[in-house]
C-alpha positions, -999 to 999 in steps of 0.1 A, spaced: 0 0 0 14 34 -10 21 59 18 2 92 16 12 122 36 -13 147 50 3 179 63 -14 202 88 -32 231 71 -10 256 90 20 244 71 4 247 36 13 277 15 -15 301 10 -3 317 -23 -13 298 -54 2 300 -89 -14 283 -119 15 261 -130 -4 237 -151 19 207 -149 49 213 -128 80 201 -146 116 195 -136 128 198 -100 146 231 -107 113 246 -118 96 230 -89 120 246 -64 116 280 -81 78 278 -77 81 266 -41 102 297 -33 74 318 -48 50 303 -24 30 281 -48 6 257 -31 4 236 -63 42 232 -63 42 222 -27 15 196 -33 34 183 -63 66 180 -42 48 159 -16 32 137 -43 65 133 -62 87 125 -32 66 113 -3 71 76 -10 108 79 -13 112 100 19 89 76 38 107 45 25 141 59 34 130 67 69 113 33 73 144 15 62 164 31 90 137 30 117 117 -1 109 87 17 124 58 29 103 47 54 129 81 69 133 87 69 95 54 89 91 66 114 116 100 118 99 83 122 65 61 150 78 90 167 95 110 166 63 83 183 42 76 208 69 114 216 70 114 219 32 85 244 33 102 264 60 137 265 45 132 263 7 141 300 4 177 291 14 180 263 -12 205 274 -38 207 245 -61 241 235 -48 227 200 -48 197 183 -64 163 184 -48 162 146 -44 196 146 -27 185 173 -3 154 153 6 173 121 11 198 140 33 169 154 54 152 120 56 183 102 68 193 130 92 158 131 108 156 93 110 189 91 128 178 118 152 147 99 160 167 67 166 191 85 189 163 100 209 146 66 212 178 50 224 183 78 250 147 73 263 153 35 266 186 40 285 169 65 308 140 42 315 164 13 321 186 31 346 157 47 365 140 13 369 173 -2 382 176 26 407 140 22 418 131 58 408 100 46 391 77 17 400 79 1 366 94 -27 346 110 -19 313 95 -38 284 111 -36 250 85 -29 223 84 -54 195 106 -45 165 87 -34 134 97 -55 105 104 -44 70 76 -53 45 99 -77 27 102 -97 59 65 -106 56 74 -128 27 72 -165 31 105 -180 43 117 -147 57 137 -160 87 170 -153 71 158 -119 59 147 -110 94 182 -119 107 198 -98 79 177 -68 88 186 -72 125 223 -72 116 219 -42 93 204 -23 122 236 -29 142 259 -14 116 275 20 124 252 47 113 272 59 82 275 23 70 239 16 76 228 47 57 251 39 28 239 3 27 203 13 29 205 39 2 224 16 -21 204 -17 -17 170 -5 -6 167 28 -23 189 18 -53 209 51 -53 241 53 -73 274 57 -55 275 94 -67 240 100 -53 249 84 -19 281 105 -18 260 136 -23 235 126 4 263 119 29 284 149 17 314 128 11 334 112 -18 325 82 -39 356 64 -26 344 70 9 310 55 0 328 25 -16 347 20 17 315 23 38 298 -3 16 328 -26 16 330 -26 54 292 -30 58 291 -60 34 322 -75 51 306 -72 85 273 -86 73 290 -115 56 309 -124 88 278 -122 110 256 -141 86 282 -168 81 283 -175 118 245 -173 121 238 -198 94 266 -222 102 242 -248 118 212 -240 96 
């Protein structure tokens, strides 16, 4: 099922421009900077699925991915005047999506640590229960045990390696596009992917030894 984003009315531009059919991203950005509601709606329709999918790949939570997607488009609306075409629109959106998703993950981890330590110290009359992990839609396929294990190991990669691996293998971005998103070089992306794949191979080799 395709994800559909509904932004609060307070974040929607009030000035409309009759664009007809909004064309290339450069034209779309120009019209966004002029306050076009049609351009903003076109932006959401064109990119909402990619933004949501990127966030979901990093968070494995539909609810959190929806929050990230909304935050990304709100941020675009609020800051598009500062966009100077130093990068492509899609790269900017991928960069915002990965940055916001990693922020969400850090905040969630911090909350879990706080709850754990307060429960140990008896500051709260509670027992910490880890919520069940949300699984990637692909993991719902029949015979998905190995895929579940793979996703688990991907989630343990260092953040830069995980982002590079996700953008390459789940979002199918080129090395050049990933380098732009991470604001690094193609050779650095190659190194991140090499280390990520090596780590995953080692983990999976051990995990499947007795299967």
